[in-house]
C-alpha positions as CSV (number, residue, x, y, z in Angstrom):
1,Q,0.0,0.0,0.0
2,V,1.1,3.6,-0.7
3,Q,-0.4,6.8,0.8
4,L,0.0,10.1,-1.0
5,V,-0.4,13.6,0.6
6,E,-0.4,16.7,-1.5
7,S,0.5,20.2,-0.3
8,G,1.4,23.6,-1.7
9,G,-1.8,24.7,-3.3
10,G,-3.4,28.1,-2.8
11,L,-4.5,31.3,-4.4
12,V,-2.2,33.1,-6.8
13,Q,-2.5,35.9,-9.3
14,A,-2.1,35.2,-13.0
15,G,1.6,35.1,-13.9
16,G,2.6,33.9,-10.5
17,S,4.1,30.6,-9.4
18,L,3.4,27.7,-7.0
19,R,5.2,24.5,-6.1
20,L,3.1,21.5,-5.3
21,S,4.6,18.6,-3.2
22,C,3.4,15.0,-3.0
23,A,4.8,13.0,-0.1
24,A,4.5,9.2,-0.3
25,S,4.5,6.8,2.5
26,G,4.0,3.1,2.9
27,I,5.7,0.7,0.5
28,T,7.4,3.5,-1.5
29,S,10.0,1.2,-2.9
30,S,7.3,-0.3,-5.1
31,I,6.5,3.0,-6.8
32,T,7.5,3.2,-10.5
33,A,5.8,6.1,-12.3
34,A,4.3,9.1,-10.5
35,G,2.5,12.2,-11.8
36,W,0.1,15.0,-11.4
37,Y,-3.5,15.3,-12.7
38,R,-6.0,18.1,-12.3
39,Q,-9.7,18.4,-12.4
40,A,-11.6,21.7,-12.9
41,P,-15.3,22.1,-12.1
42,G,-17.5,20.5,-14.7
43,R,-14.5,18.9,-16.5
44,Q,-12.9,15.5,-16.5
45,R,-9.7,14.8,-14.7
46,E,-6.7,15.3,-17.0
47,M,-3.0,14.4,-16.9
48,V,-0.7,17.3,-16.3
49,A,2.8,15.7,-15.9
50,L,4.3,12.3,-15.4
51,I,7.7,11.1,-14.3
52,S,9.2,7.7,-14.4
53,K,11.4,6.2,-11.7
54,G,14.4,7.0,-14.0
55,G,13.3,10.6,-14.5
56,T,11.7,10.5,-17.9
57,T,9.0,13.2,-18.1
58,V,5.8,13.7,-20.1
59,Y,3.8,16.9,-20.1
60,A,0.4,18.0,-21.3
61,D,0.6,20.4,-24.2
62,S,-1.2,23.1,-22.2
63,V,1.6,23.2,-19.5
64,K,4.8,22.6,-21.5
65,G,7.4,25.2,-20.9
66,R,5.6,26.5,-17.8
67,F,5.4,23.4,-15.4
68,T,8.2,21.2,-14.3
69,I,7.8,17.8,-12.6
70,S,10.6,16.4,-10.5
71,R,11.1,13.7,-7.9
72,D,13.4,13.1,-4.9
73,N,13.5,9.4,-4.4
74,A,15.4,9.7,-1.1
75,K,12.6,11.8,0.3
76,N,9.8,9.9,-1.5
77,T,8.4,13.2,-2.8
78,V,7.3,14.4,-6.2
79,Y,7.1,18.1,-7.0
80,L,5.3,20.2,-9.6
81,Q,6.8,23.6,-10.1
82,M,4.2,25.8,-11.8
83,N,5.2,29.1,-13.4
84,S,3.4,31.7,-15.5
85,L,0.1,30.5,-14.1
86,K,-3.1,31.2,-16.0
87,P,-6.7,31.4,-14.8
88,E,-7.4,28.2,-16.8
89,D,-4.9,26.4,-14.6
90,T,-7.4,26.7,-11.7
91,A,-8.3,23.2,-10.6
92,V,-7.9,20.6,-7.9
93,Y,-4.5,19.0,-8.4
94,Y,-4.1,15.3,-7.6
95,C,-0.9,13.3,-7.1
96,N,-0.8,9.8,-8.6
97,A,1.6,6.9,-8.2
98,A,1.7,3.5,-9.8
99,D,3.5,0.5,-8.3
100,M,5.1,-2.5,-9.9
101,R,1.8,-4.3,-10.1
102,S,0.3,-1.3,-12.0
103,V,-1.9,-0.5,-9.0
104,S,-2.7,3.2,-9.0
105,Y,-2.8,5.3,-5.9
106,W,-4.3,8.8,-5.5
107,G,-3.9,11.6,-3.0
108,L,-6.9,13.7,-1.8
109,G,-5.9,16.7,-3.9
110,T,-4.9,20.3,-3.3
111,Q,-6.8,23.3,-4.7
112,V,-5.0,25.7,-7.0
113,T,-6.8,29.0,-7.8
114,V,-5.4,31.5,-10.3
115,S,-7.0,34.9,-10.3
116,S,-7.0,37.2,-13.4
């Protein structure tokens, strides 16, 4: 089992920055890929960024060049640095991790609100 806890969300003006953190606990050695997803009101949850255990990253087109995902395996933490934030980035951001059996785990989410 893996538990995920997100932090770092909040209210920021357009053009500002936030850094989200996702701390993992439990059988963290089993985690392979990790990532961030977001869900805005009335919309489906969408992938924002993914990172493999080896550090390979994938980004949604809408955040390329503005967001950076990283992971610190020693601290069992995944980060999402968000720069040049836009009002359309407003959403609840969820951390996700998959283990070697392809079981998927989710955090409870953290709210990010970008004002215009």
